[in-house]
N, C-alpha and C positions, 0 to 999 in steps of 0.2 A: 896200384891207382892210389896218389894223396888224399882223397876223400875220404873211399872207401877207411884206408888205415887209422883218419882222424877220423871217422866217425865210431869205431870201434874203438879207438883210443876213449873218448869223449865218454862212451857208453862203459867200458872197464871205471873210470877215473870218475865218473857218479855214482856208480853203485858201491866203487869202494870210500865211499863217503867226500868225495874231493869236488863237490857243485860246481866251484869256480875256476879250478883248474880244468873242467869238462867245459865250460862256457871256453874258456880262454884257447882249446886246442882245436875248438870249430873256426875260430880264426886264422886264415889263411894269411902264409906271407904275406903276399898284395894286402892286406888289411883289408880283403872283404871275410864275410860272414857268412860260413855255410848256415843256410837257412832254410832252402828248399831238400826239410828231410822230410823221406816217406814217415807216414803217418806210425806204421808200429815201432819204427826208429826213433822217432820224435819222444813219444806216450810213452814208451820204456825209459829212454834217457832223465824223461822230466819227471817219471818217476820213482826214479833213482835217487832224484835231484831232491826231490821232496823227501823220499825217507830220510836219507843222510841230515835234512834241514828240520824235520822233525813233524814234519805236516802231516801226520799220517790218515788222514778223511782228501788229500790229494794224491798222495801213494798209492793210496787205491787207487781213486777213482783213475787216475793214468794208468796203471799196470792193467785194471780192467779192459780199459778201452784198447790195449797194445797186444793181450792176449784175446779179447775179441776176434781182432784185426788176427794175429796170427797165434794159430794155437799151439804156444810156444812153450814148453819146458822150463828156458830159465827164468820167462816172465813171471811164469808159474812161481816158479821159488820165490821170487822177490815179492810176489803177491802175498804169499804166504810170509815174507816175513815182514811186510805190511800189514796184513790182519794181528800178527803177533804183536807188532809195535803198538797197534791201537788196542791193545786188549783183546781181542773178537779172540777168543778160543777158539771158540766151536770153529768156525771160520778157518783159525789156523790150521786146526787139526785135520778137517775134514782136505785143506790142501794139502798140505804136509804128505798125509795119509796115501792122498792120492800118488803126488812125485814116490813115496816108498813101492807105490806099486808098482811104479813104471820103469824100475832098475833096467829092465831090457831094452827101452826103446832110449833110456841114456844113456846107456852102455856102447848098444849096437848102432846108434846114428852117427857116434862122433861129430858130432856141430855144438852139442852141449858138454861144460866140464861135468866130467865123471863124480867130482869132489858132491856136489848140490844132491846125489843119493845119499852118500852118508852124513851131510850136514843136517838132511832133510831127517833123521832121524834122532839129530841132537837136539833141532826147533821143536819137533813132533812131541819129545822128554820135555823140554818146559814147554811145550799149553798143556800138555798135560797135568806136569806140577803143579802149576800156575791154576789149574782148575781143580785141582784137591786129589786126583787121580794117582796116586801114590806107586801103585800097582803098575800101571802101565807107565809111569814116569821111568821109572826102576827099567824095565823091558827095555824100553827104547834108549833109555842113557847108555845101558850094557851093551844093546846090539852097535851103536855110535859107533863106543872104546872098544867093542872086540873089533869092527874092521876096521876100526882105526891105529889096532895096539902095533905093527910094524913101520906106522906115520911117522910123525915130529911129536914128540910127549911136548913141547914146547907151544903148540896150537893153543890159542886160549880159549877155544872150543873143548879141548883136549883138558886143560886144566881146570876148566869149568864146570863140565861132566864131572872128571873124576870127584872133585869134591862135591855136586850136586847130590853123589850117587852114594859117597859115604853117608851124607847125612840125610838120606830118604831111608838108608839099611838100618840107621844107628838111632833112628825115632820113626816107630811107627806110625805114629799118629801128626807125620809133619805135613803142613802145608805149604804150597804154593810160597814161593816169596817175593819180594819186589823186584829181583834184578834179571 
């Protein structure tokens, strides 16, 4: 169904940081715009667009609303990313930690991209690092890099985690960075 494909594409584009393209995909060839989205889908897409535009408060509000409608691990992942972007370290840690503990559900369900489990380690490490919890950050960067050791070494997260881990291991008093 073209409508379902367009909704999925709109969500992917919004989550990848292309909010205008997301809106464009929701316009049918007839010129009519798909506006009657299911509540969970609309709030998820709106959350992704807000996150891409740097409106962290709106992103958190939209992802929380979407998550309340449908206990979805992908929504939970993006909610945690919104917490991270808003520098709400404790909320980010708790939400990413819950995702890390959901490995079986993520992998067995097959509805979720398995990469969210690995990336949860990376983002959890950032939250710990930014909170000044060096040992926890080292542990989660190491878990991420170990899990990703046979993956794409040019992945931005892999390169960043490698640099952050080296810096943390080299400086026992290192505190979180601004990135």
